[in-house]
C-alpha positions as CSV (number, residue, x, y, z in Angstrom):
1,M,0.0,0.0,0.0
2,A,1.3,3.4,-1.2
3,V,0.8,6.7,0.9
4,A,1.4,10.2,-0.1
5,L,1.3,13.5,2.0
6,I,0.6,16.4,-0.1
7,T,1.1,20.1,1.5
8,G,-1.3,22.7,-0.1
9,S,-3.2,20.2,-2.0
10,S,-7.1,21.5,-1.7
11,R,-6.4,23.8,-4.9
12,G,-4.0,24.5,-7.5
13,I,-0.9,22.3,-8.4
14,G,-1.3,20.4,-5.1
15,R,-4.9,19.3,-6.0
16,A,-3.8,18.3,-9.4
17,V,-0.9,16.3,-7.6
18,A,-3.5,14.6,-5.3
19,G,-5.6,13.2,-8.3
20,R,-2.7,12.2,-10.5
21,L,-1.0,10.1,-7.4
22,A,-4.5,8.8,-6.5
23,A,-4.9,7.6,-10.0
24,D,-1.3,6.0,-9.9
25,G,-2.4,4.0,-6.7
26,F,-1.6,6.2,-3.7
27,D,-3.8,6.7,-0.6
28,I,-3.6,10.6,-0.1
29,V,-3.2,12.9,2.9
30,V,-4.8,16.0,1.7
31,N,-3.5,19.1,3.7
32,Y,-5.3,22.5,3.7
33,R,-5.1,25.7,5.7
34,D,-8.2,27.7,5.0
35,D,-10.7,25.9,2.7
36,A,-12.0,22.8,4.4
37,G,-14.6,22.4,1.4
38,A,-12.2,22.3,-1.2
39,A,-10.2,19.7,0.3
40,D,-13.2,17.6,1.0
41,E,-13.8,17.7,-2.7
42,V,-10.0,16.6,-3.1
43,V,-10.6,13.5,-0.8
44,K,-13.9,12.7,-2.8
45,R,-12.0,13.1,-5.9
46,V,-9.6,10.4,-4.6
47,E,-12.0,8.0,-3.1
48,A,-13.4,8.3,-6.8
49,A,-10.5,6.8,-8.3
50,G,-10.4,3.9,-5.6
51,R,-8.1,5.1,-3.3
52,R,-8.3,6.2,0.7
53,A,-8.0,10.0,1.6
54,V,-8.3,12.0,4.5
55,A,-8.3,16.1,4.8
56,V,-6.2,17.5,7.5
57,R,-6.0,21.3,8.3
58,A,-2.5,22.2,9.3
59,D,-0.8,25.8,8.4
60,V,2.8,24.7,7.3
61,A,4.3,28.1,8.6
62,D,3.6,26.9,12.2
63,P,6.1,24.2,12.9
64,G,4.0,22.6,15.6
65,E,1.1,22.0,13.2
66,L,3.5,20.8,10.4
67,R,4.8,18.3,12.5
68,G,1.6,17.0,13.6
69,L,0.5,16.6,10.1
70,F,3.3,14.2,9.6
71,Q,1.9,11.9,12.2
72,V,-1.6,11.3,10.3
73,P,-0.3,9.1,7.3
74,E,1.1,6.7,10.1
75,E,-1.9,6.9,12.2
76,R,-4.5,6.5,9.2
77,F,-3.0,4.3,6.6
78,G,0.1,2.7,8.4
79,C,3.1,4.5,6.4
80,L,4.8,7.4,4.6
81,D,6.1,6.8,1.0
82,V,5.9,10.1,-0.7
83,F,6.0,13.6,0.6
84,V,5.4,16.7,-2.0
85,G,6.0,19.9,-0.3
86,N,3.6,22.2,-2.3
87,A,2.2,24.9,-0.2
88,A,3.8,28.2,-0.8
89,T,2.8,31.9,-0.2
90,V,4.2,35.0,-2.0
91,R,4.1,38.6,-1.8
92,Y,5.3,40.5,-4.9
93,A,7.3,43.3,-3.9
94,A,10.7,45.0,-4.9
95,V,14.0,44.1,-2.7
96,A,13.8,47.9,-1.7
97,D,10.1,47.6,-0.8
98,I,9.3,44.1,1.0
99,S,8.5,44.4,4.7
100,D,9.9,42.4,7.2
101,E,6.5,40.8,7.9
102,H,5.9,39.7,4.4
103,F,9.5,38.3,4.0
104,D,9.4,36.5,7.4
105,L,6.0,34.8,5.9
106,M,7.4,33.8,2.8
107,W,10.6,32.2,4.7
108,R,8.6,30.3,7.4
109,T,6.2,29.0,4.6
110,N,8.1,28.5,1.8
111,T,11.8,27.6,3.3
112,R,11.4,26.6,7.0
113,A,8.4,24.3,6.1
114,T,10.6,22.5,3.3
115,L,13.3,21.9,5.9
116,I,10.7,20.5,8.5
117,G,9.1,18.5,5.7
118,I,12.3,17.0,4.4
119,R,13.3,16.3,7.9
120,E,10.0,14.8,9.3
121,S,9.7,12.8,5.8
122,A,13.3,11.3,6.5
123,R,12.5,10.1,10.1
124,R,9.5,8.4,9.2
125,M,9.3,7.5,5.8
126,R,10.2,4.0,4.5
127,D,13.5,3.3,2.7
128,G,13.0,3.6,-1.1
129,G,10.5,6.7,-0.5
130,R,10.2,9.8,-2.6
131,I,10.7,13.6,-1.6
132,V,9.4,16.2,-4.1
133,I,9.4,20.1,-3.2
134,V,7.4,22.2,-5.7
135,S,9.7,25.2,-5.9
136,S,9.6,27.9,-8.7
137,G,11.1,28.5,-12.0
138,A,11.6,32.4,-10.5
139,V,14.6,31.1,-9.2
140,V,16.3,31.0,-12.2
141,A,15.8,34.4,-13.5
142,A,13.7,36.4,-11.1
143,P,11.9,39.2,-12.5
144,P,11.6,42.6,-10.7
145,G,9.5,42.4,-7.9
146,V,9.8,38.3,-7.5
147,G,13.3,38.3,-5.7
148,P,12.4,38.1,-2.2
149,Y,9.8,35.1,-3.1
150,A,12.5,33.7,-5.2
151,A,15.1,33.7,-2.6
152,S,12.8,31.9,-0.2
153,K,12.3,29.3,-2.8
154,A,16.1,28.9,-3.8
155,A,16.7,28.2,-0.2
156,G,14.6,25.1,-0.5
157,D,16.6,23.9,-3.6
158,V,19.7,23.9,-1.6
159,L,18.2,21.5,1.2
160,V,16.9,19.3,-1.8
161,Q,20.4,18.8,-3.1
162,T,21.9,18.2,0.4
163,A,19.0,16.0,1.5
164,A,19.5,14.1,-1.5
165,R,23.2,13.2,-0.5
166,E,22.2,12.5,3.0
167,L,19.3,10.1,2.0
168,G,20.6,8.0,-0.6
169,P,22.0,5.4,1.1
170,R,18.5,4.6,2.0
171,G,17.1,4.8,-1.5
172,I,15.1,7.8,-0.8
173,T,15.2,10.4,-3.4
174,V,14.8,14.1,-3.3
175,N,14.0,16.3,-6.1
176,S,12.6,19.8,-6.4
177,V,10.2,21.0,-9.6
178,L,10.5,24.2,-11.0
179,P,7.1,25.2,-12.5
180,G,6.8,27.9,-15.1
181,P,3.8,30.3,-14.9
182,T,1.1,28.0,-14.2
183,R,-2.6,28.9,-14.1
184,T,-3.4,29.0,-10.5
185,E,-4.4,31.7,-7.8
186,M,-0.6,32.5,-7.6
187,L,-0.3,33.5,-11.3
188,N,0.0,37.4,-11.6
189,V,0.5,37.9,-15.3
190,D,-1.7,37.8,-18.3
191,P,-1.8,34.2,-19.5
192,G,-2.1,35.4,-23.0
193,L,1.2,37.3,-22.7
194,I,2.9,34.0,-21.0
195,A,1.6,31.7,-24.1
196,A,3.1,34.3,-26.6
197,Q,6.7,33.8,-25.0
198,T,6.5,30.1,-24.4
199,P,7.7,27.8,-27.3
200,L,4.7,25.3,-26.8
201,G,2.3,28.4,-27.1
202,R,0.5,28.1,-23.9
203,V,0.6,28.7,-20.1
204,G,1.2,25.9,-17.9
205,E,-1.4,24.0,-16.4
206,P,-1.5,22.5,-13.0
207,E,-1.8,19.0,-14.4
208,D,1.6,19.8,-16.3
209,I,3.2,19.8,-12.9
210,A,1.4,16.8,-11.6
211,D,2.9,14.7,-14.4
212,V,6.5,15.7,-13.7
213,V,5.7,14.8,-9.7
214,S,3.9,11.5,-10.8
215,F,7.1,10.6,-12.5
216,L,9.6,11.5,-9.7
217,A,7.2,9.7,-7.2
218,S,7.3,6.4,-9.3
219,P,9.6,3.6,-9.5
220,S,10.6,5.0,-13.1
221,G,12.0,7.9,-11.1
222,G,14.0,6.0,-9.0
223,W,17.5,7.2,-10.7
224,I,16.9,10.8,-10.2
225,T,18.0,12.4,-7.1
226,G,19.4,16.0,-6.1
227,Q,17.9,17.7,-9.1
228,A,15.8,21.0,-9.9
229,I,13.7,20.0,-12.7
230,R,12.2,22.9,-14.8
231,A,8.7,22.3,-16.0
232,A,7.9,25.6,-18.0
233,G,7.0,24.6,-21.6
234,G,10.6,26.0,-22.5
235,L,10.2,29.5,-21.2
236,V,13.6,30.7,-20.3
């Protein structure tokens, strides 16, 4: 029996990942912070695919709540095989304008939560498991107004590289996925402009990112670790 925990999985990329991993045969721990109704809909979607699911409220910016979330896979399903760190927050501002409060919020949500997620996974996950962190294409070439957010994501990518080396002897792979502009609530750019700049001629969809996560979580992804994989339709 394979079990996956996905943070921020009541909407957007996380929702798509939950649906895809359920189709791949995983039982799912769905995590949300605010919208219980949306999380319940994801649970129903997973169950419709013939898998088990439970929705758990936890704010990943709160270390205690995040650690408590990691108890659920074992308590409800007996094990943890895949962790997908997807929950994130963004505050768009120039480096000269970002407030301490907003930067701290992104650091707690995007960076510290990645550290805790990898750490708790390492402590609880069976050998041969998979850790996938959803980062951001902004870490490659952060445009104006995105630098503080990109910094909070880039730090997580460094943790991924180090953890991959540390957990390799146990057969646990650790990778990050760097989505380009994707049609979610966090997208603050006209999708038409993005499509015009993208070689594949469209904006990314959450399902495009879920496909990459699915591969990394599968046996076929077992020889890939410590990598930051761009999924941006060729956008550079």
